N, C-alpha and C positions, 0 to 999 in steps of 0.2 A: 678833736676826736680822742677818746681815751678808752681803749679796750684792754682789759687785764686778763691774763691767763696764769693761774696757779697750778703747777704741775708737780705732784708728789711732794708738797712742802712738808718738811719735818723740822722740829725744834726740840732740842734737849738741853736741860740745865744740869750739868754734871752727869749723873747717872739716871736722871729722871726724864722720861720721854713725855713731852707736853703736847706736841702735835704729831699725828701718826700718818702722814702722807695725805695732805689736803689737795684735792683736785677741784678746781672751780673756774668757771668762765664768767666774766662780768662784762656786759656790753656797754657801748658808748651811751652816755646820758642816763644810765640806769641809777636808780636809788636802791641800793642793796643794804639790807640790815643783817648784821650778825647777831644772833640772839641765842641765849643759853644760860644755864646757871653759872654762878660764880665758880671760877676755876676750870671752865670748859676749854679755855684757850683762845677765846675770841679777841681779847685785847692783845695777846701775844701775836696773833696772826696779823692784826692791824699794824703793830710795830714792825713786823717783818716787811710788810708792804711799804711802809714809810722808809725803811732802811735804817731804823734806829737800833735794831738788833740783827746780828748775822743769822742766816739760816743754817741748820744742821744738814739739810738735804733738800733736793728738789730745785725747781727753777721758777722764777717770777718774770713774766714777760709783760711789757707795757707797749702796746701797739706793735707787737711782734719783736720787740727788742729785749734781749735778756738784760735784766736789771740787777742781778745778784751782786755784782761788784761796783755798781754805780752809787756814789755817796748820796745821802739824803738831799743835799742842796741842789743836785743836778737831776733829780727824778721828776721834777714838775709836779710834786705832790705836797699838799699843805695839810697839816694836822691840827685839830682843835682838841685840847686836852680837857679832861674832867675837872682839873683844878684851875682852869682859866690861864694860869702861867703868865699873868700880866706883870710888867715892870712897875713896881709901886711908886717910883720916883718920877715916872713919866706920865704926862696927861694922855687922854684918849688918842689925840692926834698923833703924838710921838710914838705911842704903842703901835698904832696902825702903820706908821711910816717906817718903823725900824727895819722890818723884813724887806720892804721894797727898796730901801736905800742900800741894803747889803747886796741886792741884785744889780746894783750899778745904774739904776734908773735916774734920769735927771730930775731936777726939782719940779718942773712943770708936769711931768708924767706922774710923779708921786702925788702931787696935789690933786691931779685929775682923778686918779684912782681912789684916793681917800674920799673925795667929794662924792664919787659914784657909790662907793660902799656905804658911806654915811647916809646917803639918801635912801638906799635900798633897805638899810637896817634901822632907819629913823634915829640916827645918832647925832644929827647936826647940832642939837642944843647941848650935847654932852662933850664936845670935842676938847674943851679946855679943862675938863674935870680930871682929877686923879682917881685911880681905881677905888680908893677908900671912900670916895664920895658917891659911889654908884651902888645900886642894888645888885643882888645876885644875877637877876635876869639881864640887867644892863651890862654887867661884866661879861656875861657869856656872849652877848651880842657883839661886844668889842672884840672878844677872842675870835669870833666868827669873821668879823670885819677885817681883822689883821690877816687872816688866811685869805679872805676874798681879794684883798689888795694885791696879793702876789699873782692873781689870775692863774692858778694852777690847773693842770689837766684833771687832777683827782683831788677831791676833798675827803679827808678822813676825820671822823668825829667819834671820839672815845667817851661814851657815856656822858655827853655834854649836859644832860638835865638832872643828873643824879643828886646834885647839891641844892636843887631848887625845891621850893614847896609846891604843892599840887597845883595851885592856881598859876604860878609862874611856869611850871612845866608845860601846862596846856598852852600858854601864850607863846613861849619860845618854840614849842613844837610847831605851831602854826607858822611862825617866822621862818623856820627851817624849810618847811614844805613850800612856802611861797618863794623863798630864795631859790630852791631847786628849780621851780617852774620858770623863774626869771632868767637865771644864768644858764640853765640846761646842762650843767656839768655832771660828771660822774661822781656820785657820792657813796661812800661806804660808812655806815653808822653802826656803832657797837652799843648794845644795851642788854640788860637782863630783864627789862620790862616788856612783856609780850604785847601790851597795849600800844606802846610806842611803835613796836615793830609792825603791828597790824595796821596802824593808822598812817604810817609814813612810807612803807616800802613798796617798790615795784616788785621786788624779789626778796624773800627772806631765806637766810641760811641758818638752819637750826643746828647748833653744835652741842656736843655732849662728850666729855672726857677726851678732848683732843681729836674728835672725829666729826664729820658732817653726817647728821641723821637724815636730813631731807632739805631739798632746795625747791622753792616754788613760790607762787604768788600767795598773798595772804588768804585768798579764797581757797586755793588748792590745799594749803596746809590745814585750814579749818575744816573743810568738807571731806578731804581724802587724806588724812594723816597716814604716813607710811608705817608707823609702829606706835606702840603704846606710849613711848616717851614723847613723841611729837604730839600725840593726841591729848595727853594730860598737861603738856607745857603750853600749847596754844589754845586760847579760849579762856574766858573768865565768866562764871566759875569754871574750874577745870572739869574735864570730862570724868564721869564716874565709870570705873571698870568693875564688872561683876563676873566672878567665875561661874560658868554655867556648863551644863552637859546637853548634848543633842540627843533627844529621845522622841521618836515618833513624829518628827517634823516640828518639834517644839524645843525651846530652850528652857531647861529645868534648872532652878537654883538649888544648891545643896541643902538649904534650910527650908525648902518647900516653896511652892508657887512656880508658875511657868509663864512664858510669853510666846506668841507666834509672830515670826518676822518674815515669813515667806521662805524662799529658797535658802538652804543651808549648805555650807561646805561639807565635804566628806571627812569630817573629823568627829571624834567623840567628845572632846573637851575643848573649850575655847573661852575667850574673854569677851564679854558683851560691853561695848562702849556706849554710854548714854550722855548726851548733852542735856543741859537744863531745859531746853525747849522741846525735847523729844519725849518727855514723860508727862503724864497727867496724874493728879492726885484725886482719889475718891474718898470722901469722908466716911463712907460706909466700908467697914472691914469685911473681908471675905469675898470680894468681887473678883472679876477676871484680872489676873495679874499676880502680884506678890505683895506681901505685907511689909509695913515699915512703921516706925514710931517717929513722930515729929520731934526734932531737937530744938530748933529755933527758926525764926523768920527774920530776914533782912528786908525792911521796907525802904524802897528807894524812890518813892514818889510816883513815877509813871509805871512802875512794876515792883514786884517783890520776888525774893528767892526764899524758898522753903527748904530747909535741910532736914532730911529724913534718914534715920539710922535703920539699916536693914538687919535682918536676923543674924547675918554673919559678921556684923560690926561695920560694914561698909557705909560711908556717909554719902548720900545721894542728894544732889541739888536739883530742884524743880522750879522753873520760872512760872509765876502766877500773876494775875492782875492785881492792881493796888488794893482792891476791895476783897480779894480772895485770900484772906489770911488764916493761918492755922495756929491753934494753941499748942504750946509745948506738951509733950507726952501723949498727944492724941494719936490713936492708931488709925492708919490710912491704908488704902490699897493703891499700889503704884501700877499704872498701865503704861504701855509703850506704843509710840507711833511706829508701825512696822517699817516704813520707808526711811526712817531717820536714825536707825541704829548703825553702829560700827562693830565689825567682828574682827577679832585679832587671835593669833595663835597663842595658845596657853603655854607653849614651849619657849618660843623666842620673841613673842610680842609683835611679830610682823602682821601687817594688814592682810586680811583674808577677803577675797571678793567672791560672794556667793555665785 
């Protein structure tokens, strides 16, 4: 069992505050992903959990036990780094055995653990190879296997796929998801890639500038983002935000055109959030909705994304069918599905519920 509690965690480097009081509960066997832009503090938070850096404030509890002063080797936590961190002079077997031997395990137990990890990660044919003889994806699997051999309570993975190409990222992502299902351990995974977060996580922690913006399931964050930051960070293409005014039960754009979305909050100005599947494009200009000019189309085989420039300069993405393509510079009318819009405060960006 591994339940983690982060209570008011702070971290400063000299006079720079990096984490501003992080409060978070992580349940047993959960797969939690920390996601956010570069510099938001997600890797720093992971290192504090591992014990690699001291905290500037707050408490970290593992299964109810305060871990602030417990050294990394005694926390029951294993970390997989972005750079693999394999010993180049050791073969795969020795790399995987090194940490287990430091734990004082006997030879038979070390061999049994390596055999189990190699089977789970399909590394049996590679055990006698040196790291230089492996592909990037194979090296990352060895790094995961080395952590697995220690049988930790918690696995920490710090952007483990960032050095891999697109095809390998997909393969190793599947390996990690399968591994979590097999071992059932608590995993905390750091990435700046929201696609990785959406496909792997039971729970996503969205971070920005050293603070948590929202915690929830991938579906919660996609369908009910707490603010404009989460709304535009989660989802691909990103959500379009349009400044609008409430007039006579309709949302009116500053540059002309309006949309009807049902009940509206009691504010005069707000931001209208539109995902690509919430808008429709009409080739005839001047219809119900608002005008835009086609910039370009991304054809993806089973569907396409058409990017439209609105009168105020906002770039809007609309998902269309593979046969419904639009020529650049063509004027179109954008209409909105009333039940699929998101409304946010124009002042602080928080979500507004009609």
